[in-house]
N, C-alpha and C positions, 0 to 999 in steps of 0.2 A: 150581511145587513148593510143597508144604505144609511149613513149618518144623516143624510138630508131628510129622509122620510120619518125616522124615529130617533132623533138625537139623544134623548134621555136613555133609551134602551142601549144605544151605541156606547154611551159613557159608562153605563152600569156593566156592560160586557167587557170593559177595559179599553175601549176605543179612545182615541185622543181628541181633546177639545179642538185642536187645530184642524181636524178633518171636518168639523161642523161648519157650515157656512156662517160667516160673521153675523149676518142679520138674524140668525136663529140662536145666537149665544145670549140667552136670557140670564137674569140674575140667578134663578133657581138652577139652571143648567150649569152655570159657572160654579156655583157653590158645591154642587154634587161633584163636579170635575176636580176641584182643588182638594177635596177630601180624599180623592182616589189616586191622584198622580202629582208628583213633585213638579212636573213640567207644565201642568195646566195653567198656572197663573200667567205665564207669558202670553197666553192666547185670550186672556180675559180683557175685554175692551176697557180702556182707561175710563170711559164714562161710567161704566158699572163700578169700577174701583172707587171713583170719587163719590158716587151717590150711595154706594153700599160698601164702606170700608171693611165691614165684617167678613167680606170675601177674602180680603188680604189677611185679616186676622186669623181666619180659619186656615189659610194656606200656610202661613209662617208658623202656626202652632203645631202643624204636622211636619213641616220641612222648613227649618229656620232659614236656610240659605236662599230660599225663594224670595227673600226680601229684596234681592237684586232686581226683581221685576216690578217692584212697587216704586212708582215715581216719587222723587224726593219731596215734592209739595204735599203728597198724601202722608208721607212719613212724618213730616214736620207738623202737619195739622193733627195727626193721630199718633203721638209718640208711643202709645201703648202697643202699637204694631211692632215697633223696634224692640221694645222690652220683651214681648212674647217671642220674638224671633231669637234673641240671644239666650233666652231661657231654654229654648229647644236645641239650639246649636250656637255655642259661644262664638264660633268663627264668623257668624253672621254680622258680628260687630264691624266687619270690613265694609258692609253696605249701609251702615248707619251714618247719616249726615254728621259732620263734625260738630255742628251746633248742639246736637243731641247727646254727644259722647261725654256725659257727666260722670262723676265719680261712681255713683250708685249703679248706673247702667253698665259701666266698664267692669266693675267688680262682679256684677251678676253674670256677665259674659265669661269672666275668668272662672267663676264658680262652676260653670258648665264645662269649660275647656280652658286649661291654662295657656294654651297656644294663642288664645284671644289677646294676650298681652301685646302681640305684635301690632294690633290694630288700635291700641290705646293712643290717644293724642299725646303729643310730645310734652306738653306742660305737666300732665299727670305723671308721665314716666320720670320726670325730673323731680318729683315730690317723693322724698324718701318714705314718709309715713304711709303714702298710698302704696308704694312698692312693697313695704313690709307687710301691709295687710293683704296685698295680692299674693305674696309668697306664702303667707300663712294659709291662704285658701288653696293654693296650688303651687308647689315648688317649680313646676314647669315654667311658670311665669318668668323665672330668672333667666331661662334660656333665651327668651325673646326680648330681654332688655339689651340695649346697646352695651358693648363691653365697657365703655367709659363710664357707664352709670352703675355698673355692678361693684358696689363698694364692699369693703370688708364686712361691715355690719350686715348687709343684705346676704352676702355669701355665707357668713357664719350662721345666720338665722336659717337659711335654706338647708345647710348641711345638718344642722341640729334636728330639723324636721324630717329630712330624708337624705341620708348620706349619698344617695345616687345623684343628688344635685351637685356634688363635687365636680362632676363632669363639666359643668357650666361655669366653674370658677376660672376667671382669666389667669393666665400665667403670670401676668404682672402682679396680681394680688398675691399669688402663691410666693413669688420671689420676695415681695415686700413684707409678707407676713407668713414665714415658713411654719410658724406654730399652728397655722390653720391646717397644714398638711398632716402634722402629727396628730392633731385632734381628729381628723378624718380617718386616718388609717387605724386609729384605736377603736373606731366604731365599726369599720369594715376594711380589713387589710387590702382587699383587692382594688380599692380606689388608688392604690399605688400606681396603677396603670396610667393615671392622668397627671401624675406629678412630673414636672420637668426633670430631665436626666440629671442636671447639675444639682438638683435639690435632694436626690436620692442618696442620702448619707447612710452610713452603717447603722446609726441609731434609728433612723426612720424605717429602714428596711427590716430591722430586727423587730420593731414595734408592730409592723405590718404582718410579718410572718407569725408572730406570737398570737395575733388575732385570727389570722386565716392563712393556712399553709399555702394556699394557691397564690398568695402575694409573691411567693418565691419566683414565679414565672416572670414577674415584672421588675425584678432586681437587675441592676447592671451586672454583667457576668463577672466582672473583677471582684465583686463583693460576695460571690457565692462560695461557700465552703462546705465541706462534707458535714461538719457539725451543724451548720444552719440547714443543710438539706435534710438531715435526720430530724431536726426540729420541725421543719415544714411537713414532712411525712406524718409526723405525730399530730400535726394540726390539720390534717386532711388534704394534703397536696395530692392532686390526681393529674393524669394525662401530661406528665412531664418526663422527657427522656434525658437522663443525666448525661448521656453520651454527647448530646448536642451542646453541652456547656463546656467551653474550652477551659474555664477555670477548674471545674470539677475533674475534667479529664487530665489536666496538668497535675492536679493534686494527687489523682489516682496513680499516675505514672511516677510521681515523686515517691509515693509510698512503695510502689513496686521496686524501684531502684534501691530504696533504703532497705527493704526486706532482703533483696538479693545481696547487698553489701554486708548486711548483718549475718546472713547465712554463710557467705564466703569467709568472713572473719572467724566464725565459729568452726568452720571446716579447717582453716589454717591452724587454729589453736590445737585441734586434735592431732594434726600431722606433725607438729613440732617435736623434735627429739631433744630431750634434756640430757646433756652430757655432764656427768658428775666428775669433777677434777679431783685428783688425789693430791695430798699435801706434798710439798717439796721435800727432797732428802738433803743431806748435808752438802752434797756437791751441786745443789741447785736444780737437780733433775727431779723428775717425778718418781715417787716410789712405785715400784711395780710388784705385783704378786708373783712369787716363784711358782712355776708350773711343776706339778708333781707328776712324775711318770708313773704310770700304773704298770706294775710288774705282771707279766703273764705267767700264769701257773701252768 
């Protein structure tokens, strides 16, 4: 089919608006095209966008990130286009002019996708109450905050909502507030994987294993014991080869040596000959029994 002869039929059959001659791209044709393809808006003439902003609104309500093809002057004149875009795809916040990135618009974007936090303007990111609200909407927002802005309050709030957010807690916060680590492993022991090695104390590891046996995998080898290994198995430890642990292997070899030593001592005790000494006689010698000869008959 020739897009120049019947452009509407061309669009309905899945053809691209870019294949239609520019002079034939009418408002009706453009509206039909943006409803069918995320790429159509880039071929809509700016004049049609300005006179008929509903074409842009229709496009972003179906594919939020097509906001990139809307000129800023139209976005500013019709801010509802930006709002509709972030409702469809939060990451479309990247293409919203800075002057329109207000608190409500940014929170709406985060509600759709926590990753939109990376496109929030700096002064909002530095407002703790905004960040708390954002984290309560989506803990993923913590990941996209600069590390220097991830305070103990924000990190604790995120971990309480979803312990998986512990992955985004900076090491500096963990070192300064080790109680946060203990709080986290009591919720899910496997987050021990994100704790800095120097903070993995015996107490912390024990708390982690008691919550989830698989935390045993993330313990420093020097803290692994057979007793703790048994406890981890009872708490659901899977896919762990104890032979790969030097500490467990050393402990096993120690037990083997101890068992061998104990067995050797027991064998020596059985082989010992106890000699019973006779009392001394008057001359200082030992009394001996007289041997009686048996007479032959």
